[in-house]
N, C-alpha and C positions, 0 to 999 in steps of 0.2 A: 579576239586574239588574246592569248594567254601571255602574261608577262613572265619572263624568266627570273628565277630566283637563284641565289648563290647556293651551291651544294656545299654544305658545311663540312661534310666528311672529307671531301677533296681539298677544301680550303685548309683544314687542319694539317693534312699531309703536306701541302705546299709550305705552310708556316714552319713545320718541323724541318723540312729541307732547308729553308732559309736560316733557321736557327743553327743547324749543324754547319751550314756554310759560314755563318758569322764566327763560329768557334774556329773553323779552319782558317778564316781570314786573319785571325790573331795568332794562331798556333804556327802556321807556316812561316811567316816572316820572323817570328821569335826564334824558331829553330834555325832559320837561315842566319840570323845574327849570331847565335851561339856558335854555329859551325864556322862562320868566317872569323870569329874572334879567337878560335882555338884551332888554327890551321896546323899546328905542329902535333896535335893529338892523333891517335890512330883511328878514332871514329869520325874523322873529318869528312871523308867521302861518303860513308853510309848516312851520316846525319844530313849532309847537304842534299843527297838524293831524296831522302825522306821529306825534307823541307820543300823541295821543288814539287814532289808529287802531291803533297798536302796543298800547296798553292794552286796547282792545277785542279785538284778536287774541289777547292773552294769556288773557283770560277764556274766549274761544271755544275755544282750543286746550286749556285745562285741562278744560273740560267734555267735549270730544270725546276727550281722552286718557283720562279716567276712564271714559267709556262704553266705549271700546275695551278697556281693561283688564278691566272687568266682563264684557264679551262673551267675552274670552279665558278667563276663569275659569268662568263659568256657562253660556256658550253662548247663541246666539240661539235664540229659539223657532222651531220649524219653520214656514216660510211655506207658505200654501196656494195 
């Protein structure tokens, strides 16, 4: 029986997704703080919408990055 090895190419893709997710995890709340501190400005609503979308993107990328890393370590089940 052959032991499974980590697919390094897929692992690197997963780590890149996690890195981008980390950037979004800091950028989203920072933009949200800036938006809430300047509610009287004209760019309040667009900045708040962008911040919320970046926060959602951070969560999505974190889950997809973890899934990709797990696939690189354990492999996908064979599809029929």
